[in-house]
Structure formats: C-alpha cells, structure tokens
TORKOLSE-482787 format. One line per 10 residues: their letters; for each residue x, y, z of C-alpha. Coordinates in nm, 3 decimals. Example, Ala and Ser with C-alpha at 12.3 -4.5 7.8 and 13.67 -1.06 7.14 Angstrom:
residues 2
AS = 1.230 -0.450 0.780; 1.367 -0.106 0.714
END
This chain:
residues 541
XXXXXXXXXX = 1.643 -0.268 -1.413; 1.408 -0.056 -1.668; 1.508 0.242 -1.751; 1.136 0.450 -1.792; 0.819 0.290 -1.833; 0.833 0.305 -2.170; 1.079 0.064 -2.147; 0.895 -0.151 -1.889; 0.570 -0.149 -2.131; 0.750 -0.294 -2.410
XXXXXXXXXX = 0.889 -0.549 -2.185; 0.532 -0.617 -2.051; 0.418 -0.636 -2.400; 0.681 -0.917 -2.500; 0.553 -1.129 -2.222; 0.189 -1.060 -2.310; 0.119 -0.898 -2.004; -0.025 -0.564 -2.127; -0.350 -0.417 -2.351; -0.298 -0.140 -2.575
XXXXXXXXXX = -0.633 0.055 -2.594; -0.598 0.285 -2.865; -1.002 0.376 -2.842; -1.035 0.721 -2.655; -1.109 0.653 -2.282; -1.180 0.969 -2.044; -0.946 1.008 -1.764; -1.220 1.160 -1.578; -1.428 0.814 -1.422; -1.402 0.611 -1.767
XXXXXXXXXX = -1.011 0.472 -1.719; -1.113 0.390 -1.337; -1.409 0.157 -1.448; -1.238 -0.029 -1.745; -0.920 -0.099 -1.482; -1.141 -0.183 -1.211; -1.334 -0.458 -1.423; -0.976 -0.584 -1.575; -0.826 -0.607 -1.197; -1.075 -0.821 -1.080
XXXXXXXXXX = -1.046 -1.067 -1.329; -0.860 -1.366 -1.196; -0.508 -1.333 -1.124; -0.533 -0.952 -1.167; -0.577 -0.923 -1.525; -0.335 -0.758 -1.778; -0.151 -0.408 -1.725; -0.355 -0.156 -1.965; -0.210 0.158 -2.152; -0.439 0.378 -2.294
XXXXXXXXXX = -0.315 0.563 -2.587; -0.592 0.808 -2.650; -0.646 1.002 -2.356; -0.730 1.362 -2.496; -0.374 1.439 -2.364; -0.038 1.407 -2.547; 0.043 1.130 -2.284; -0.076 0.789 -2.261; -0.199 0.625 -1.912; -0.025 0.317 -1.729
XXXXXXXXXX = -0.278 0.125 -1.503; -0.268 -0.199 -1.354; 0.116 -0.235 -1.422; 0.187 -0.449 -1.106; -0.115 -0.609 -1.091; -0.034 -0.950 -1.114; 0.194 -1.195 -0.931; 0.417 -1.204 -1.254; 0.430 -0.839 -1.305; 0.519 -0.745 -0.933
XXXXXXXXXX = 0.795 -0.989 -0.963; 0.903 -0.836 -1.277; 0.916 -0.486 -1.129; 1.130 -0.658 -0.837; 1.364 -0.806 -1.083; 1.316 -1.155 -0.912; 1.193 -1.510 -1.020; 1.010 -1.562 -0.705; 0.954 -1.365 -0.346; 1.156 -1.672 -0.192
XXXXXXXXXX = 1.484 -1.521 -0.336; 1.462 -1.179 -0.256; 1.368 -1.295 0.096; 1.691 -1.548 0.104; 1.854 -1.233 -0.006; 1.734 -1.020 0.286; 1.792 -1.306 0.533; 2.208 -1.370 0.449; 2.237 -0.996 0.488; 2.085 -0.945 0.844
XXXXXXXXXX = 2.245 -1.271 0.958; 2.573 -1.123 0.879; 2.492 -0.795 1.034; 2.357 -0.962 1.335; 2.628 -1.223 1.386; 2.840 -1.145 1.703; 3.202 -1.021 1.555; 3.437 -1.154 1.882; 3.746 -1.181 1.664; 3.925 -0.934 1.438
XXXXXXXXXX = 3.880 -1.211 1.192; 3.482 -1.183 1.238; 3.501 -0.809 1.169; 3.727 -0.846 0.853; 3.481 -1.063 0.712; 3.236 -0.786 0.711; 3.403 -0.576 0.467; 3.286 -0.699 0.145; 2.929 -0.685 0.336; 2.990 -0.306 0.363
XXXXXXXXXX = 3.146 -0.255 -0.015; 2.858 -0.405 -0.136; 2.641 -0.198 0.067; 2.804 0.087 -0.063; 2.732 0.037 -0.406; 2.374 0.018 -0.325; 2.374 0.402 -0.253; 2.243 0.646 -0.462; 2.502 0.832 -0.688; 2.497 1.176 -0.914
XXXXXXXXXX = 2.370 1.127 -1.275; 2.597 1.217 -1.528; 2.512 1.428 -1.814; 2.175 1.560 -1.893; 1.880 1.368 -1.724; 1.599 1.181 -1.920; 1.359 1.325 -1.677; 1.462 1.671 -1.775; 1.417 1.658 -2.166; 1.141 1.878 -2.187
XXXXXXXXXX = 1.140 2.161 -1.901; 0.808 2.376 -1.834; 0.816 2.651 -1.572; 0.467 2.755 -1.668; 0.353 2.420 -1.674; -0.056 2.325 -1.624; -0.137 2.030 -1.435; -0.461 2.026 -1.672; -0.206 1.920 -1.934; -0.160 1.596 -1.776
XXXXXXXXXX = -0.392 1.285 -1.817; -0.469 1.308 -1.431; -0.760 1.053 -1.338; -1.092 1.117 -1.166; -1.172 0.788 -1.036; -1.490 0.775 -0.875; -1.810 0.980 -0.900; -1.778 1.124 -0.547; -1.450 1.205 -0.537; -1.369 1.597 -0.509
XXXXXXXXXX = -1.163 1.575 -0.820; -0.892 1.434 -1.013; -0.628 1.303 -0.822; -0.265 1.213 -0.859; -0.239 0.835 -0.731; 0.116 0.707 -0.828; 0.314 1.005 -0.662; 0.697 0.941 -0.529; 0.669 1.283 -0.279; 1.023 1.368 -0.198
XXXXXXXXXX = 1.100 1.552 0.095; 1.423 1.581 0.305; 1.454 1.634 0.681; 1.549 1.991 0.757; 1.702 1.862 1.107; 1.887 1.527 0.972; 1.927 1.567 0.603; 1.787 1.244 0.547; 1.567 1.202 0.220; 1.181 1.038 0.236
XXXXXXXXXX = 1.012 0.923 -0.049; 0.653 0.851 0.027; 0.306 0.796 -0.153; 0.047 1.057 -0.064; -0.248 1.086 -0.271; -0.219 1.432 -0.449; -0.575 1.626 -0.547; -0.574 1.843 -0.796; -0.722 2.220 -0.717; -0.619 2.394 -1.035
XXXXXXXXXX = -0.320 2.443 -1.286; -0.043 2.500 -1.004; -0.171 2.357 -0.690; -0.320 2.000 -0.523; -0.313 1.861 -0.186; -0.084 1.693 -0.015; -0.257 1.416 0.181; -0.018 1.279 0.446; -0.130 1.145 0.766; 0.005 1.305 1.091
XXXXXXXXXX = 0.238 0.961 1.143; 0.384 1.011 0.788; 0.723 1.114 0.753; 0.638 1.396 0.530; 0.411 1.539 0.755; 0.725 1.513 1.011; 0.957 1.722 0.783; 0.705 1.980 0.768; 0.695 2.017 1.125; 1.074 2.005 1.133
XXXXXXXXXX = 1.098 2.325 0.875; 1.091 2.650 0.940; 0.884 2.823 0.676; 0.876 2.643 0.349; 0.952 2.295 0.263; 1.074 2.208 -0.093; 0.883 1.890 -0.275; 0.958 1.696 -0.574; 0.686 1.457 -0.699; 0.794 1.191 -0.945
XXXXXXXXXX = 0.617 0.982 -1.183; 0.718 0.689 -1.330; 1.066 0.569 -1.442; 1.158 0.228 -1.314; 0.853 0.079 -1.173; 1.082 -0.046 -0.885; 1.062 0.323 -0.753; 0.680 0.292 -0.707; 0.718 -0.036 -0.499; 0.992 0.141 -0.270
XXXXXXXXXX = 0.782 0.452 -0.210; 0.493 0.168 -0.073; 0.782 -0.033 0.127; 0.762 0.009 0.510; 1.087 0.105 0.574; 1.200 0.211 0.891; 1.248 0.580 0.956; 1.567 0.680 0.798; 1.662 0.406 0.591; 1.641 0.581 0.205
XXXXXXXXXX = 1.433 0.405 -0.016; 1.640 0.428 -0.294; 1.908 0.220 -0.110; 1.648 -0.045 -0.069; 1.579 0.020 -0.505; 1.988 -0.032 -0.537; 1.974 -0.367 -0.319; 1.667 -0.526 -0.515; 1.816 -0.406 -0.835; 2.198 -0.480 -0.763
XXXXXXXXXX = 2.299 -0.123 -0.859; 2.270 0.238 -0.757; 1.986 0.480 -0.852; 2.107 0.787 -1.025; 1.998 1.105 -0.932; 2.023 1.471 -1.068; 1.938 1.786 -0.923; 1.591 1.977 -0.950; 1.578 2.281 -1.131; 1.374 2.530 -0.861
XXXXXXXXXX = 1.417 2.299 -0.520; 1.684 2.187 -0.334; 1.634 1.774 -0.422; 1.764 1.541 -0.635; 1.505 1.268 -0.771; 1.606 0.954 -1.007; 1.736 1.084 -1.339; 1.507 0.814 -1.516; 1.173 0.898 -1.404; 0.902 1.013 -1.671
XXXXXXXXXX = 0.776 1.323 -1.482; 0.922 1.544 -1.205; 0.659 1.804 -1.027; 0.873 2.060 -0.855; 0.741 2.265 -0.593; 0.686 2.340 -0.232; 0.442 2.312 0.071; 0.450 2.597 0.292; 0.416 2.505 0.681; 0.224 2.918 0.757
XXXXXXXXXX = -0.045 2.841 0.515; -0.389 2.743 0.592; -0.454 2.386 0.550; -0.707 2.309 0.305; -1.016 2.084 0.240; -0.930 1.783 0.046; -1.171 1.486 -0.075; -1.366 1.282 -0.085; -1.160 1.003 -0.266; -1.277 0.648 -0.324
XXXXXXXXXX = -1.022 0.481 -0.098; -0.788 0.129 -0.071; -1.045 0.068 0.179; -1.339 0.024 -0.075; -1.501 0.303 0.112; -1.464 0.689 0.040; -1.245 0.864 0.283; -1.448 1.179 0.352; -1.319 1.575 0.334; -1.025 1.674 0.606
XXXXXXXXXX = -0.792 1.949 0.585; -0.437 1.893 0.443; -0.164 2.118 0.347; -0.142 2.271 -0.010; 0.152 2.180 -0.261; 0.262 2.465 -0.518; 0.396 2.394 -0.846; 0.707 2.526 -0.945; 0.826 2.357 -1.264; 0.727 2.034 -1.435
XXXXXXXXXX = 0.983 1.862 -1.643; 0.920 1.495 -1.822; 1.086 1.264 -2.070; 1.022 1.356 -2.426; 0.840 0.969 -2.429; 0.683 1.023 -2.089; 0.374 0.782 -1.987; 0.174 0.897 -1.685; 0.133 0.612 -1.428; -0.177 0.592 -1.199
XXXXXXXXXX = -0.362 0.313 -0.964; -0.694 0.286 -0.920; -0.794 0.183 -0.548; -1.174 0.075 -0.424; -1.349 -0.243 -0.354; -1.102 -0.533 -0.352; -0.976 -0.709 -0.532; -0.760 -0.429 -0.702; -0.390 -0.399 -0.815; -0.260 -0.273 -0.452
XXXXXXXXXX = -0.331 -0.675 -0.319; -0.012 -0.773 -0.541; 0.192 -0.483 -0.388; 0.103 -0.563 -0.042; 0.202 -0.943 -0.146; 0.512 -0.858 -0.202; 0.579 -0.658 0.140; 0.432 -0.943 0.299; 0.699 -1.189 0.181; 1.004 -0.959 0.153
XXXXXXXXXX = 0.969 -0.828 0.465; 0.892 -1.130 0.677; 1.252 -1.163 0.760; 1.311 -0.823 0.932; 0.980 -0.893 1.143; 1.121 -1.254 1.239; 1.483 -1.147 1.376; 1.372 -0.787 1.495; 1.058 -0.781 1.635; 0.955 -1.169 1.716
XXXXXXXXXX = 1.199 -1.465 1.654; 0.939 -1.728 1.716; 0.741 -1.621 1.379; 0.756 -1.860 1.137; 0.535 -1.668 0.854; 0.303 -1.383 0.807; 0.010 -1.353 0.569; -0.241 -1.037 0.536; -0.543 -1.155 0.313; -0.612 -0.910 0.044
XXXXXXXXXX = -0.987 -0.906 0.203; -0.832 -0.710 0.493; -0.702 -0.457 0.238; -0.369 -0.462 0.374; -0.359 -0.420 0.740; -0.734 -0.518 0.895; -0.639 -0.904 0.898; -0.293 -1.052 0.951; -0.269 -1.440 1.031; 0.103 -1.545 1.216
XXXXXXXXXX = 0.255 -1.910 1.245; 0.465 -1.909 1.558; 0.676 -2.223 1.687; 0.502 -2.191 2.007; 0.674 -2.267 2.364; 0.497 -2.162 2.618; 0.112 -2.054 2.713; 0.058 -1.694 2.639; 0.296 -1.711 2.368; 0.018 -1.587 2.104
XXXXXXXXXX = -0.083 -1.254 2.294; 0.297 -1.199 2.356; 0.312 -1.180 1.960; 0.039 -1.006 1.911; 0.167 -0.717 2.142; 0.480 -0.693 1.974; 0.327 -0.683 1.631; 0.113 -0.400 1.716; 0.380 -0.217 1.813; 0.587 -0.243 1.541
XXXXXXXXXX = 0.588 0.015 1.253; 0.287 -0.020 1.032; 0.185 -0.326 1.187; 0.041 -0.115 1.424; -0.257 -0.056 1.212; -0.410 -0.419 1.224; -0.716 -0.471 1.372; -0.801 -0.838 1.367; -0.446 -1.089 1.449; -0.503 -1.471 1.459
XXXXXXXXXX = -0.200 -1.669 1.589; -0.143 -2.017 1.496; 0.069 -2.345 1.482; 0.407 -2.355 1.253; 0.252 -2.655 1.072; -0.051 -2.477 0.957; -0.083 -2.330 0.600; -0.235 -2.016 0.682; -0.276 -1.914 0.345; -0.545 -2.229 0.324
XXXXXXXXXX = -0.892 -2.058 0.425; -1.025 -2.412 0.504; -0.718 -2.509 0.703; -0.731 -2.203 0.896; -1.114 -2.230 0.979; -1.067 -2.565 1.116; -0.777 -2.457 1.370; -0.988 -2.200 1.488; -1.276 -2.439 1.545; -1.003 -2.685 1.719
XXXXXXXXXX = -0.834 -2.467 1.934; -0.986 -2.143 1.976; -1.189 -2.097 2.323; -1.344 -1.672 2.318; -1.343 -1.660 2.657; -1.001 -1.779 2.754; -0.819 -1.718 2.381; -0.923 -1.373 2.330; -0.716 -1.037 2.376; -0.897 -0.712 2.322
XXXXXXXXXX = -0.665 -0.413 2.308; -0.659 -0.072 2.165; -0.442 0.146 2.002; -0.348 0.325 1.650; -0.523 0.251 1.362; -0.509 0.360 1.006; -0.660 0.730 0.970; -0.891 0.619 0.697; -1.086 0.341 0.893; -1.447 0.498 0.924
XXXXXXXXXX = -1.593 0.250 1.179; -1.297 0.345 1.445; -1.470 0.557 1.765; -1.190 0.789 1.695; -0.992 0.911 1.397; -0.714 0.679 1.385; -0.743 0.533 1.732; -0.974 0.201 1.787; -0.970 -0.159 1.898; -0.756 -0.437 1.831
XXXXXXXXXX = -0.847 -0.789 1.860; -0.616 -1.109 1.892; -0.734 -1.470 1.842; -0.493 -1.763 1.980; -0.601 -2.068 1.800; -0.281 -2.227 1.865; -0.279 -2.569 2.064; -0.351 -2.605 2.385; -0.382 -2.871 2.669; -0.782 -2.798 2.679
XXXXXXXXXX = -0.835 -2.804 2.264; -1.095 -2.985 2.109; -1.045 -3.350 1.940; -1.262 -3.241 1.682; -1.331 -2.899 1.537; -1.703 -2.730 1.585; -1.876 -2.567 1.343; -1.783 -2.177 1.307; -2.098 -2.031 1.462; -2.049 -2.220 1.767
XXXXXXXXXX = -1.770 -2.006 1.845; -1.783 -1.700 1.636; -2.110 -1.506 1.483; -2.075 -1.200 1.275; -2.378 -0.971 1.224; -2.418 -0.811 0.847; -2.652 -0.567 0.712; -2.973 -0.719 0.576; -2.888 -0.659 0.239; -2.541 -0.823 0.280
XXXXXXXXXX = -2.649 -1.123 0.445; -2.642 -1.364 0.139; -2.303 -1.193 -0.031; -1.999 -1.393 -0.116; -1.740 -1.494 0.199; -1.470 -1.280 0.029; -1.722 -0.971 0.049; -1.810 -1.032 0.428; -1.476 -1.094 0.542; -1.398 -0.733 0.357
XXXXXXXXXX = -1.682 -0.562 0.543; -1.603 -0.709 0.856; -1.250 -0.558 0.864; -1.403 -0.235 0.718; -1.703 -0.223 0.963; -1.627 -0.324 1.268; -1.416 -0.228 1.549; -1.235 -0.488 1.704; -1.326 -0.332 2.117; -1.650 -0.183 2.078
XXXXXXXXXX = -1.819 -0.432 1.816; -1.686 -0.724 1.994; -1.839 -0.936 2.278; -1.813 -1.276 2.416; -2.122 -1.423 2.561; -2.211 -1.798 2.623; -1.878 -1.889 2.472; -1.948 -1.742 2.145; -1.743 -1.439 1.997; -2.003 -1.185 1.836
XXXXXXXXXX = -1.878 -0.948 1.601; -2.107 -0.646 1.474; -1.970 -0.533 1.076; -2.290 -0.341 1.036; -2.340 -0.012 0.942; -2.282 0.242 1.230; -2.461 0.521 1.054; -2.718 0.671 1.327; -2.578 0.471 1.567; -2.608 0.595 1.916
XXXXXXXXXX = -2.302 0.731 2.062; -2.121 0.730 1.694; -2.087 1.078 1.565; -1.855 1.012 1.275; -1.994 1.073 0.933; -2.056 0.708 0.791; -1.882 0.701 0.393; -2.028 0.517 0.094; -1.901 0.204 -0.058; -1.702 0.326 -0.397
XXXXXXXXXX = -1.868 0.230 -0.739; -1.878 0.369 -1.050; -2.206 0.581 -1.160; -2.468 0.413 -1.377; -2.366 0.678 -1.649; -2.003 0.572 -1.638; -2.097 0.203 -1.656; -2.286 0.270 -1.968; -2.033 0.447 -2.141; -1.785 0.193 -2.096
XXXXXXXXXX = -2.013 -0.089 -2.201; -2.010 0.076 -2.500; -1.677 0.080 -2.583; -1.617 -0.299 -2.381; -1.640 -0.501 -2.700; -1.333 -0.350 -2.856; -1.151 -0.343 -2.521; -1.231 -0.680 -2.413; -1.129 -0.857 -2.721; -0.790 -0.827 -2.633
X = -0.812 -0.934 -2.279
END
C-alpha cells in the first residue's frame, strides 16, 4: 500500500519506471505535449514527474500508463490473480446455503469483508498538514492540455458526494474546468451518481475533491461498480486493509486521510448551470461546450510534500488504455456470473477508447445466443455505452486481431448475422443522432451450419468508407475513427451481402444538425517549444 504519491514516486523510481524532469515545463499546453509523446511510446513509456512547474508543487503524469504500473497500483503480480480472488468470493456468495453448516461457513467471509470497510483515522491526517481557508486554485499547477480547451482542467479528481436520501457515498471522476480562484465546473453527466445526488439534494450538495494519495483510489474512482457499492470497499479488498478516512473541515464528508490534496466545497442546486468546455477528450475529439453545475471552493488542505497528479486524454493510445485493461480483466468475473454466464472472455480494444468496441467469446449452445448476449450486455452498467460488439466462439484468441479477422471472414454473414439496435451512448459520442442516444451493432461471428469452409476477403463482407485524407492512415487509426465517427444504425447498411459502414465526418451532412468537433492535437507553437526541450527530456527515456 502506498501512503502518498511521494511514496509511489519513490517506488516507481526504484523500479526504473519514472523520469524526473527538472527543466521548466509549462502546465499550460507543454506538460500535455510531453506526456502525449511519452504515452504513445511502445508499452506506454514511463511515468513523468515534472519538478519545475512554476508553482511549489511538482506534477505527476502517466503514473498508471503501463501494464507494470497499473499492476503496481493494484498491488498484484497479474490481473489473473485479482480475477481469481473475485471469482472465489462471488462463488462463495452465490453458493446455495441449504444447511446450517453452509451458513456457518459464510462467517469467516463476512468477517473478512468487514475488515475491508473504511475506518476512521486516528490522530492528525496527512492530507490536512497544511490548511488554507482562503486558498486560490491558481496556486496549483492545474493543466491546460490542448489549444482549444476552454481553460485549465483538473483531470484526476476524486469527487466525493453522499446521497441525501440513502447516506451512501460515491466517489466519481468528473473533470473540473477552473473558472477562477474559487470556482470550477463539475462535469458530471446526467446518468452519473454525482448528478443523481445533486437532484436528491434540497439546496446545497457538499462535495470534497481529493487528489493523489494511494494511486489505487484513482483507479477505484473509475471502476464500473454497481451504484451503492463504496469505492473504498473495493480499495480495501484490493489492498487487504481498510482505507482510513478523516472528516473535512468545512463540509460534512469524509475523505482518505492520506490524500495529497483535498478541495472542499459545494454545488448549489438552485444556481443556474454554467458553460463548461471545450475539452480535448478521451475520444480523441474535443467535447464541445455545454451547461454543467458550478463547484464552489470553501477550503483546500494538503500534505507538506504534496504532488499534483494529472492525466492526459486525447487521440489514443494514452494512459487510460491501461486503466481500461485492468477493468476489462478485473470485472470479467461479475459479468460472467451475473450478466451472462456463457461469456468466457471480454476484450475492449484500445482503439475503441473504452466502449466503442467490445469482443466477447462465448460457449455457444444454440442459434441466436450471440444476440442474446449482446442484448444482455447492452443493458448492463457501463456496457450500455458500447456501439460495436463482436461475438465469437470460445476457442478464439480474441486479442489476436488476425485471428479475429479470419473468424469474421469465415463465420459472419451480414444478412443473417447482424443485429442493429439503439440505446444509450456516451454523452461524449459526437456522431450520434442525438446527444447520448444512438445506434448499436452486433456481429455474430460464431460457428454455424452455413459457415464457410474457408474465409473470404474482408472487403467481400465488410466495407468501411473514410474521408479521403484518412484513406492511407494506419489500421489502428482507421479503427479508432470507425468507432468515433460511425453511428451503428444511421451509418450502416447491408447491400448485396456486404455490410457498409460510413466513418467519414458528418459535418454539413443533411439532417445532422449537431456541431462536429475537431480532432485533438497540439498547436505548432507548443510542438516547437517542446522540441526545444526534448533533447534534455528524452535523454532519460
């Protein structure tokens, strides 16, 4: 367990997984450009500690941006190790308790679970070593990542709220655009728990925003937990010990005692929404201006050795692909046992930025089972945001793209094996006909009586149209653009036994009245400024 980001930095350095950058790198645009270059290196590059930020605080980026570092964060040697622990516990819970002895056997498990629950911290808390009631957000090295961003954004906030109805805590990760020294936006979408807590509040909702501490907290805030399951219970399970919590000074909330920063404040229900954005988002495109609640700061406390954590999102690959990898592995067992037991494995290709693409292998028993699985998954938690789902047989290596292509080319027949549906999508999906609502498509590539003996060429069954300037792009980029620019219902059609998909820009398209965003990229001025420093920075990479 890591007691702070400083502790985590020392550990990463001992493993050769971190680079200290002593030269001044501006939090406005330059840190993002450096981090973007490093995160796109093979394996995700190294974690970066920017020691000269123009403030008293260093900035840590790409801290979970490799398979090694995400496993360090989770405290495991492999994802399979965590998956097995999940499976053992869930099997114990679901096992039928028909006798008194069976019920008594549950007592050790219940005792163990109780040890994972958060507890109160005794004594003074590290996160409250320095307390500032008139603090200014401008004193923190908050990043502006991309040239069209609406301003500086806090990108790794652990946003704590409590339901006024149930008293249950939620820890979410919602970006926060800084408006001035004491206010920010609170970018929680309408389907997020934070937004629900605000709707339940009478007048004012207390909010506490934590930064840093044990990096596991950051992962847990992104995890797709069912509503009502405390994120710090997951942290306690993964660490094998409870998270110690402390009361805030100005809000009736508890936060982890070992965080690096705590920004206390509130969101007022009666206050008009404010314009937030644009922001260069994890989709690789800018999410556009929209109206969101405003967060008011009442106090900032921090450790004396505080490090400011940040992440960069944009055109993949980025750090978030490894966070998604952990989620894909860890939560496979609950998906198999609770949603669809015939599922054997799940793969979320990084080109799909978390949810646009999913590949599932199943133990098939009957015709139509692939579509049954698709409907079940589209109705389950964050899988409701999935757009393109491919279902294959259990012996297929779903992480081998060549094997996947061969399977599709052998077993997929567009006219009979395509399910087109519609439903909720990510609010950030810019190509959907309506915000947060659009098409979904499932390809049944399982073995059938009419399967081909030999695979055909891909363009004989699936053809994708791209903009002319993207026709020579890499396969990786094309797959990303397909997920980003194609609505699975509006932009798909089957003609003469071929599935046609349109992944071109819809800007100016008749009947499409939404604003079309730009692809995220640095300005030439920022690239030149970083080029001038790159020799000294890259010498350690």
